[in-house]
SESEKE-500691 format. One record per residue (C-alpha): residue number from 0; residue in three letters; x, y, z. Coordinates in steps of 0.001 Angstrom, whole numbers, padded with zeros to 6 digits, always signed. Layout:
BEGIN
<node><nr>NUM</nr><rest>Ala</rest><c1>X</c1><c2>Y</c2><c3>Z</c3></node>
...
//
This chain:
BEGIN
<node><nr>0</nr><rest>Unk</rest><c1>-002962</c1><c2>+001595</c2><c3>+000650</c3></node>
<node><nr>1</nr><rest>Unk</rest><c1>-004045</c1><c2>+005301</c2><c3>+002190</c3></node>
<node><nr>2</nr><rest>Unk</rest><c1>-006815</c1><c2>+005602</c2><c3>+004143</c3></node>
<node><nr>3</nr><rest>Unk</rest><c1>-008297</c1><c2>+009388</c2><c3>+003376</c3></node>
<node><nr>4</nr><rest>Unk</rest><c1>-011642</c1><c2>+009007</c2><c3>+005854</c3></node>
<node><nr>5</nr><rest>Unk</rest><c1>-009513</c1><c2>+008450</c2><c3>+009028</c3></node>
<node><nr>6</nr><rest>Unk</rest><c1>-006565</c1><c2>+010975</c2><c3>+007710</c3></node>
<node><nr>7</nr><rest>Unk</rest><c1>-009575</c1><c2>+013718</c2><c3>+007142</c3></node>
<node><nr>8</nr><rest>Unk</rest><c1>-010847</c1><c2>+013056</c2><c3>+011030</c3></node>
<node><nr>9</nr><rest>Unk</rest><c1>-007038</c1><c2>+013293</c2><c3>+012552</c3></node>
<node><nr>10</nr><rest>Unk</rest><c1>-006464</c1><c2>+016568</c2><c3>+010798</c3></node>
<node><nr>11</nr><rest>Unk</rest><c1>-010398</c1><c2>+018102</c2><c3>+012129</c3></node>
<node><nr>12</nr><rest>Unk</rest><c1>-009765</c1><c2>+016789</c2><c3>+015273</c3></node>
<node><nr>13</nr><rest>Unk</rest><c1>-006256</c1><c2>+018280</c2><c3>+015863</c3></node>
<node><nr>14</nr><rest>Unk</rest><c1>-008202</c1><c2>+021978</c2><c3>+013859</c3></node>
<node><nr>15</nr><rest>Unk</rest><c1>-011231</c1><c2>+021484</c2><c3>+016966</c3></node>
<node><nr>16</nr><rest>Unk</rest><c1>-008441</c1><c2>+020515</c2><c3>+019796</c3></node>
<node><nr>17</nr><rest>Unk</rest><c1>-005813</c1><c2>+023990</c2><c3>+018541</c3></node>
<node><nr>18</nr><rest>Unk</rest><c1>-008498</c1><c2>+026406</c2><c3>+017502</c3></node>
<node><nr>19</nr><rest>Unk</rest><c1>-011177</c1><c2>+025612</c2><c3>+020828</c3></node>
<node><nr>20</nr><rest>Unk</rest><c1>-009429</c1><c2>+024218</c2><c3>+023415</c3></node>
<node><nr>21</nr><rest>Unk</rest><c1>-012653</c1><c2>+021629</c2><c3>+023051</c3></node>
<node><nr>22</nr><rest>Unk</rest><c1>-012076</c1><c2>+017734</c2><c3>+023744</c3></node>
<node><nr>23</nr><rest>Unk</rest><c1>-011918</c1><c2>+015699</c2><c3>+021230</c3></node>
<node><nr>24</nr><rest>Unk</rest><c1>-011872</c1><c2>+011975</c2><c3>+020848</c3></node>
<node><nr>25</nr><rest>Unk</rest><c1>-011560</c1><c2>+009234</c2><c3>+018127</c3></node>
<node><nr>26</nr><rest>Unk</rest><c1>-012216</c1><c2>+006163</c2><c3>+017403</c3></node>
<node><nr>27</nr><rest>Unk</rest><c1>-008696</c1><c2>+004137</c2><c3>+016944</c3></node>
<node><nr>28</nr><rest>Unk</rest><c1>-010501</c1><c2>+000955</c2><c3>+015109</c3></node>
<node><nr>29</nr><rest>Unk</rest><c1>-008739</c1><c2>+000449</c2><c3>+012019</c3></node>
<node><nr>30</nr><rest>Unk</rest><c1>-010699</c1><c2>+001773</c2><c3>+009399</c3></node>
<node><nr>31</nr><rest>Unk</rest><c1>-012927</c1><c2>+004190</c2><c3>+010996</c3></node>
<node><nr>32</nr><rest>Unk</rest><c1>-013168</c1><c2>+007417</c2><c3>+010632</c3></node>
<node><nr>33</nr><rest>Unk</rest><c1>-015764</c1><c2>+008733</c2><c3>+013932</c3></node>
<node><nr>34</nr><rest>Unk</rest><c1>-015312</c1><c2>+010761</c2><c3>+017016</c3></node>
<node><nr>35</nr><rest>Unk</rest><c1>-016781</c1><c2>+013460</c2><c3>+019480</c3></node>
<node><nr>36</nr><rest>Unk</rest><c1>-016504</c1><c2>+016366</c2><c3>+020586</c3></node>
<node><nr>37</nr><rest>Unk</rest><c1>-016946</c1><c2>+017946</c2><c3>+024412</c3></node>
<node><nr>38</nr><rest>Unk</rest><c1>-017165</c1><c2>+020481</c2><c3>+026562</c3></node>
<node><nr>39</nr><rest>Unk</rest><c1>-014882</c1><c2>+021040</c2><c3>+029948</c3></node>
<node><nr>40</nr><rest>Unk</rest><c1>-017605</c1><c2>+019548</c2><c3>+031673</c3></node>
<node><nr>41</nr><rest>Unk</rest><c1>-018242</c1><c2>+016714</c2><c3>+029678</c3></node>
<node><nr>42</nr><rest>Unk</rest><c1>-022058</c1><c2>+017897</c2><c3>+029885</c3></node>
<node><nr>43</nr><rest>Unk</rest><c1>-022823</c1><c2>+016954</c2><c3>+026507</c3></node>
<node><nr>44</nr><rest>Unk</rest><c1>-021315</c1><c2>+015254</c2><c3>+023123</c3></node>
<node><nr>45</nr><rest>Unk</rest><c1>-021125</c1><c2>+016205</c2><c3>+019401</c3></node>
<node><nr>46</nr><rest>Unk</rest><c1>-020138</c1><c2>+013130</c2><c3>+017463</c3></node>
<node><nr>47</nr><rest>Unk</rest><c1>-019231</c1><c2>+013442</c2><c3>+013981</c3></node>
<node><nr>48</nr><rest>Unk</rest><c1>-018270</c1><c2>+010978</c2><c3>+011056</c3></node>
<node><nr>49</nr><rest>Unk</rest><c1>-016439</c1><c2>+011498</c2><c3>+007928</c3></node>
<node><nr>50</nr><rest>Unk</rest><c1>-018639</c1><c2>+009650</c2><c3>+004449</c3></node>
<node><nr>51</nr><rest>Unk</rest><c1>-019236</c1><c2>+009690</c2><c3>+001075</c3></node>
<node><nr>52</nr><rest>Unk</rest><c1>-020484</c1><c2>+013084</c2><c3>+001485</c3></node>
<node><nr>53</nr><rest>Unk</rest><c1>-017850</c1><c2>+014716</c2><c3>+003731</c3></node>
<node><nr>54</nr><rest>Unk</rest><c1>-018321</c1><c2>+014926</c2><c3>+008028</c3></node>
<node><nr>55</nr><rest>Unk</rest><c1>-021243</c1><c2>+014852</c2><c3>+008798</c3></node>
<node><nr>56</nr><rest>Unk</rest><c1>-022268</c1><c2>+016583</c2><c3>+012766</c3></node>
<node><nr>57</nr><rest>Unk</rest><c1>-025013</c1><c2>+014846</c2><c3>+015337</c3></node>
<node><nr>58</nr><rest>Unk</rest><c1>-026359</c1><c2>+015084</c2><c3>+018538</c3></node>
<node><nr>59</nr><rest>Unk</rest><c1>-026806</c1><c2>+012571</c2><c3>+021175</c3></node>
<node><nr>60</nr><rest>Unk</rest><c1>-029399</c1><c2>+012326</c2><c3>+023513</c3></node>
<node><nr>61</nr><rest>Unk</rest><c1>-030860</c1><c2>+009247</c2><c3>+025745</c3></node>
<node><nr>62</nr><rest>Unk</rest><c1>-034725</c1><c2>+007673</c2><c3>+024789</c3></node>
<node><nr>63</nr><rest>Unk</rest><c1>-037103</c1><c2>+004748</c2><c3>+025391</c3></node>
<node><nr>64</nr><rest>Unk</rest><c1>-038561</c1><c2>+005770</c2><c3>+021912</c3></node>
<node><nr>65</nr><rest>Unk</rest><c1>-036981</c1><c2>+007703</c2><c3>+019754</c3></node>
<node><nr>66</nr><rest>Unk</rest><c1>-033002</c1><c2>+006230</c2><c3>+018612</c3></node>
<node><nr>67</nr><rest>Unk</rest><c1>-029605</c1><c2>+008212</c2><c3>+019946</c3></node>
<node><nr>68</nr><rest>Unk</rest><c1>-029577</c1><c2>+011011</c2><c3>+018247</c3></node>
<node><nr>69</nr><rest>Unk</rest><c1>-029980</c1><c2>+013243</c2><c3>+015233</c3></node>
<node><nr>70</nr><rest>Unk</rest><c1>-027809</c1><c2>+014829</c2><c3>+012294</c3></node>
<node><nr>71</nr><rest>Unk</rest><c1>-027281</c1><c2>+018443</c2><c3>+012716</c3></node>
<node><nr>72</nr><rest>Unk</rest><c1>-028388</c1><c2>+019918</c2><c3>+009763</c3></node>
<node><nr>73</nr><rest>Unk</rest><c1>-026390</c1><c2>+022873</c2><c3>+008668</c3></node>
<node><nr>74</nr><rest>Unk</rest><c1>-023548</c1><c2>+022219</c2><c3>+011195</c3></node>
<node><nr>75</nr><rest>Unk</rest><c1>-019848</c1><c2>+022078</c2><c3>+009316</c3></node>
<node><nr>76</nr><rest>Unk</rest><c1>-016018</c1><c2>+022192</c2><c3>+009697</c3></node>
<node><nr>77</nr><rest>Unk</rest><c1>-016311</c1><c2>+025825</c2><c3>+009442</c3></node>
<node><nr>78</nr><rest>Unk</rest><c1>-018541</c1><c2>+025974</c2><c3>+012406</c3></node>
<node><nr>79</nr><rest>Unk</rest><c1>-016657</c1><c2>+023323</c2><c3>+014970</c3></node>
<node><nr>80</nr><rest>Unk</rest><c1>-013540</c1><c2>+024910</c2><c3>+014330</c3></node>
<node><nr>81</nr><rest>Unk</rest><c1>-014427</c1><c2>+028717</c2><c3>+015278</c3></node>
<node><nr>82</nr><rest>Unk</rest><c1>-014547</c1><c2>+028846</c2><c3>+018880</c3></node>
<node><nr>83</nr><rest>Unk</rest><c1>-017147</c1><c2>+030918</c2><c3>+019269</c3></node>
<node><nr>84</nr><rest>Unk</rest><c1>-019648</c1><c2>+028710</c2><c3>+016940</c3></node>
<node><nr>85</nr><rest>Unk</rest><c1>-018530</c1><c2>+025787</c2><c3>+019081</c3></node>
<node><nr>86</nr><rest>Unk</rest><c1>-019961</c1><c2>+027463</c2><c3>+022174</c3></node>
<node><nr>87</nr><rest>Unk</rest><c1>-022898</c1><c2>+028095</c2><c3>+020523</c3></node>
<node><nr>88</nr><rest>Unk</rest><c1>-023546</c1><c2>+024829</c2><c3>+019277</c3></node>
<node><nr>89</nr><rest>Unk</rest><c1>-022913</c1><c2>+023736</c2><c3>+022701</c3></node>
<node><nr>90</nr><rest>Unk</rest><c1>-024352</c1><c2>+026052</c2><c3>+024770</c3></node>
<node><nr>91</nr><rest>Unk</rest><c1>-027723</c1><c2>+025242</c2><c3>+022879</c3></node>
<node><nr>92</nr><rest>Unk</rest><c1>-029871</c1><c2>+022224</c2><c3>+024860</c3></node>
<node><nr>93</nr><rest>Unk</rest><c1>-032241</c1><c2>+021876</c2><c3>+023201</c3></node>
<node><nr>94</nr><rest>Unk</rest><c1>-033311</c1><c2>+018649</c2><c3>+020765</c3></node>
<node><nr>95</nr><rest>Unk</rest><c1>-035315</c1><c2>+018900</c2><c3>+017495</c3></node>
<node><nr>96</nr><rest>Unk</rest><c1>-038891</c1><c2>+018083</c2><c3>+018695</c3></node>
<node><nr>97</nr><rest>Unk</rest><c1>-038757</c1><c2>+016519</c2><c3>+014911</c3></node>
<node><nr>98</nr><rest>Unk</rest><c1>-036030</c1><c2>+014190</c2><c3>+016306</c3></node>
<node><nr>99</nr><rest>Unk</rest><c1>-037969</c1><c2>+012924</c2><c3>+019124</c3></node>
<node><nr>100</nr><rest>Unk</rest><c1>-041502</c1><c2>+012631</c2><c3>+018405</c3></node>
<node><nr>101</nr><rest>Unk</rest><c1>-042386</c1><c2>+015158</c2><c3>+021391</c3></node>
<node><nr>102</nr><rest>Unk</rest><c1>-040966</c1><c2>+012494</c2><c3>+023577</c3></node>
<node><nr>103</nr><rest>Unk</rest><c1>-039043</c1><c2>+014317</c2><c3>+026713</c3></node>
<node><nr>104</nr><rest>Unk</rest><c1>-034677</c1><c2>+013202</c2><c3>+026440</c3></node>
<node><nr>105</nr><rest>Unk</rest><c1>-031870</c1><c2>+014991</c2><c3>+027843</c3></node>
<node><nr>106</nr><rest>Unk</rest><c1>-028525</c1><c2>+015173</c2><c3>+026709</c3></node>
<node><nr>107</nr><rest>Unk</rest><c1>-025662</c1><c2>+012684</c2><c3>+026353</c3></node>
<node><nr>108</nr><rest>Unk</rest><c1>-023205</c1><c2>+013253</c2><c3>+028626</c3></node>
<node><nr>109</nr><rest>Unk</rest><c1>-019298</c1><c2>+012313</c2><c3>+028311</c3></node>
<node><nr>110</nr><rest>Unk</rest><c1>-019709</c1><c2>+009851</c2><c3>+030816</c3></node>
<node><nr>111</nr><rest>Unk</rest><c1>-022475</c1><c2>+008419</c2><c3>+029578</c3></node>
<node><nr>112</nr><rest>Unk</rest><c1>-021016</c1><c2>+008015</c2><c3>+026020</c3></node>
<node><nr>113</nr><rest>Unk</rest><c1>-018051</c1><c2>+006331</c2><c3>+026904</c3></node>
<node><nr>114</nr><rest>Unk</rest><c1>-019866</c1><c2>+004081</c2><c3>+028565</c3></node>
<node><nr>115</nr><rest>Unk</rest><c1>-021691</c1><c2>+003178</c2><c3>+025997</c3></node>
<node><nr>116</nr><rest>Unk</rest><c1>-019512</c1><c2>+003342</c2><c3>+023567</c3></node>
<node><nr>117</nr><rest>Unk</rest><c1>-015987</c1><c2>+004278</c2><c3>+024726</c3></node>
<node><nr>118</nr><rest>Unk</rest><c1>-014897</c1><c2>+000480</c2><c3>+024309</c3></node>
<node><nr>119</nr><rest>Unk</rest><c1>-016251</c1><c2>-000895</c2><c3>+021797</c3></node>
<node><nr>120</nr><rest>Unk</rest><c1>-015011</c1><c2>+001935</c2><c3>+019243</c3></node>
<node><nr>121</nr><rest>Unk</rest><c1>-012043</c1><c2>+002202</c2><c3>+021080</c3></node>
<node><nr>122</nr><rest>Unk</rest><c1>-011919</c1><c2>+006188</c2><c3>+021797</c3></node>
<node><nr>123</nr><rest>Unk</rest><c1>-008267</c1><c2>+007845</c2><c3>+022772</c3></node>
<node><nr>124</nr><rest>Unk</rest><c1>-008205</c1><c2>+011032</c2><c3>+023340</c3></node>
<node><nr>125</nr><rest>Unk</rest><c1>-006460</c1><c2>+013885</c2><c3>+021061</c3></node>
<node><nr>126</nr><rest>Unk</rest><c1>-003483</c1><c2>+015590</c2><c3>+022582</c3></node>
//
């Protein structure tokens, strides 16, 4: 039986890697269709998952009061597979105020993301 969600995630990860040069990680857990993108310095991550609505992209931050991230409305596959668009996305270091209810938060780095989710999600880098 084919896992079309996993296949779509692998296809997206390969397109991001090939077209942009960004580092991409995918979950190796059976049936999972999520991963994340990080820049060369690992200063932030953008998570993605494939669900019944297609791909969704999320920003990630550290917070004590308001969750761990936000859905990046309006970000689509074309943007994350285009180097200039992905550069703009990663260079915009702001978190929407509505997502944090005004709390000052910091974007999650690659190291922090891997420490929190790396083992449980069994992330591996797309080469």
